[in-house]
C-alpha positions in Angstrom: 0.0 0.0 -0.1 2.8 2.3 0.9 4.5 1.7 -2.5 1.1 2.4 -4.4 0.8 5.7 -2.4 4.3 6.8 -3.4 3.6 6.0 -6.9 0.4 8.0 -7.1 2.1 10.9 -5.5 5.0 10.7 -8.0 2.4 10.7 -11.1 0.5 13.6 -9.6 3.6 15.5 -9.2 4.6 14.9 -12.7 1.3 15.8 -13.9 1.5 19.0 -12.2 5.0 19.7 -13.6 3.9 19.3 -17.2 0.8 21.4 -16.5 2.8 24.1 -15.4 4.9 24.4 -18.7 4.8 27.2 -21.1 4.7 27.1 -24.8 8.0 26.9 -26.7 8.1 26.4 -30.4 7.7 28.1 -33.7 4.4 29.3 -35.5 3.9 30.2 -38.9 1.3 32.9 -39.9 -0.2 34.1 -43.1 -1.1 37.7 -43.6 -3.9 39.4 -45.6 -4.4 43.1 -46.0 -7.4 45.2 -46.8 -6.5 48.9 -47.6 -8.8 51.7 -46.0 -7.1 54.3 -47.9 -7.8 53.7 -51.7 -4.4 55.2 -52.8 -2.6 52.2 -50.8 -2.6 49.1 -53.1 -2.9 45.6 -51.4 0.1 44.4 -53.4 2.2 47.2 -52.1 1.5 46.3 -48.3 2.2 42.7 -49.0 5.5 43.4 -50.6 6.7 46.2 -48.0 5.3 44.5 -44.9 5.3 40.7 -46.0 2.5 38.4 -46.6 3.6 36.0 -43.8 5.7 35.9 -40.7 7.4 33.3 -38.4 7.2 33.6 -34.7 9.8 31.9 -32.3 8.6 31.7 -28.8 10.4 30.8 -25.4 8.9 31.5 -22.0 10.9 34.7 -21.4 11.2 36.0 -25.1 10.1 35.9 -28.6 11.0 36.8 -31.9 9.0 37.6 -35.1 10.4 37.6 -38.7 8.3 39.3 -41.5 9.0 38.3 -44.9 8.8 41.7 -46.6 10.5 41.9 -50.0 10.5 45.7 -50.4 12.9 48.5 -50.0 14.0 47.4 -46.3 13.6 43.6 -47.1 12.6 41.4 -44.1 12.0 42.7 -40.6 12.9 41.0 -37.4 11.6 41.9 -34.1 13.1 40.5 -30.9 11.2 40.9 -27.7 13.4 40.2 -24.5 11.1 40.0 -21.4 14.1 39.0 -19.5 15.9 42.4 -20.3 12.8 44.6 -20.8 13.9 45.7 -24.3 12.9 45.0 -27.9 15.3 44.9 -30.9 14.1 45.8 -34.5 16.2 44.9 -37.5 15.6 45.3 -41.2 17.5 43.1 -43.7 18.9 46.1 -45.6 19.8 48.5 -42.9 23.2 48.3 -41.1 21.8 49.4 -37.7 19.3 47.9 -35.2 16.9 50.0 -32.9 16.8 48.8 -29.2 13.8 50.2 -27.4 13.0 50.0 -23.7 9.4 48.8 -22.9 6.9 51.4 -22.2 8.5 54.5 -23.9 5.1 55.2 -25.5 2.3 56.1 -23.2 -0.7 55.5 -25.6 -4.4 56.1 -24.5 -6.3 52.9 -24.0 -9.9 53.3 -25.6 -11.2 49.8 -25.1 -10.1 46.6 -23.7 -12.7 43.8 -23.6 -13.0 40.0 -23.5 -15.4 38.6 -26.1 -16.7 35.3 -24.8 -19.3 35.2 -27.6 -17.1 36.3 -30.6 -15.2 33.0 -31.4 -13.7 31.7 -34.4 -12.1 28.3 -35.4 -8.4 28.7 -35.8 -6.1 25.6 -36.5 -9.3 23.3 -36.2 -10.3 24.7 -32.7 -12.6 27.3 -31.5 -10.9 30.3 -30.1 -12.1 33.1 -27.9 -11.0 36.8 -28.6 -10.1 40.0 -26.8 -10.3 43.4 -28.2 -7.8 46.1 -27.7 -8.4 49.7 -29.1 -6.0 52.6 -28.4 -4.8 55.9 -29.6 -1.1 56.5 -30.0 0.6 59.3 -28.0 3.3 60.0 -30.5 2.2 62.8 -32.7 4.5 61.4 -35.5 2.7 58.0 -35.5 1.5 57.0 -39.0 -1.8 55.9 -37.8 -4.6 57.8 -35.8 -6.1 54.9 -33.9 -5.5 51.2 -33.6 -8.0 48.4 -33.2 -7.1 44.8 -32.7 -9.1 41.6 -32.0 -6.9 38.7 -31.1 -8.1 35.1 -30.9 -6.3 32.8 -28.5 -6.2 29.0 -27.4 -5.3 28.3 -23.9 -3.4 25.3 -24.8 -0.6 27.6 -26.0 0.2 28.8 -22.7 2.4 32.1 -21.8 3.6 33.2 -18.4 1.6 36.3 -17.6 4.1 37.5 -14.8 6.8 37.9 -17.3 4.7 40.1 -19.6 3.8 42.6 -16.8 6.1 45.2 -17.9 5.5 44.8 -21.7 3.1 47.5 -22.0 3.5 48.1 -25.7 0.2 48.1 -27.5 -1.2 47.0 -24.0 -0.1 43.5 -24.6 0.5 42.9 -20.8 -3.3 43.3 -20.6 -3.7 40.7 -23.2 -1.5 38.2 -21.8 -2.9 38.7 -18.1 -6.4 38.0 -19.5 -5.8 35.2 -21.8 -2.4 33.7 -20.6 -2.0 32.5 -24.1 -0.5 33.2 -27.6 -2.7 35.1 -30.0 -3.1 32.8 -33.0 -5.3 35.0 -35.1 -5.0 38.9 -35.2 -7.7 41.1 -36.8 -5.9 44.6 -36.8 -6.9 48.0 -38.1 -4.4 50.9 -38.6 -6.7 53.7 -39.2 -7.1 55.5 -41.5 -4.8 53.4 -43.8 -5.3 49.5 -43.8 -6.5 46.5 -42.0 -4.6 43.2 -41.6 -5.4 39.7 -40.6 -2.6 37.4 -39.4 -3.7 33.8 -38.8 -1.5 30.7 -37.6 -1.3 27.9 -40.4 1.2 25.9 -38.6 2.3 25.4 -34.8 5.3 23.3 -33.9 6.1 22.8 -30.2 9.9 22.4 -30.0 13.1 23.7 -28.5 14.3 26.8 -30.0 18.0 27.8 -30.3 18.7 30.7 -28.1 20.7 32.5 -31.0 17.3 33.3 -32.5 16.6 35.7 -29.7 20.1 37.6 -30.0 20.5 40.7 -32.2 22.8 40.6 -35.0 26.3 41.5 -33.7 27.6 42.7 -37.0 25.2 45.7 -36.9 25.5 48.7 -34.9 22.6 49.0 -32.1 21.2 52.3 -31.3 18.9 52.7 -28.2 15.6 54.6 -28.8 15.1 57.5 -26.1 
């Protein structure tokens, strides 16, 4: 009986340990654009911004690579939750921009969880969260931003690590969902809308070098 009890306790412990794990892996997204301004061709947006992107995720960091093929080439964004900084690199620029979280104090217009607004993504029904805000920077290229993000709780994030990542109010999204967004419906008013949806999710170990900025380029910190 004692041996059986120890076995059950061990299995419960192992189950709890695996239940606490956070997603690590690679996600491929497709992107579709809808111009709001009739002077912006859909083909231009796809070329310059990319018609797809790849996300690499670890518990305390993630990287997104957009496959733009325009003037600046691809764009790579590294978000280091462990450092409190993001790094933005373009293929055809010899510099990288480093920015501390929370530099922009945008005005939150709406944040809501939408239990009745669900969509099937990757063959599973996903709930959504809406974030609507106005940029504080008068030089921002858009006047208002509106996003609806669909998430699946099986792709779990550590919300505590996102508490200081206030850019785009993403800390609020992760606190509410504890999950990765796998479909994003966004509007950069008055220019265009974009829909980014996951088409493959591969849970696996990701090499640490993917989350390191290119040391052959000069890094400038944004103030």
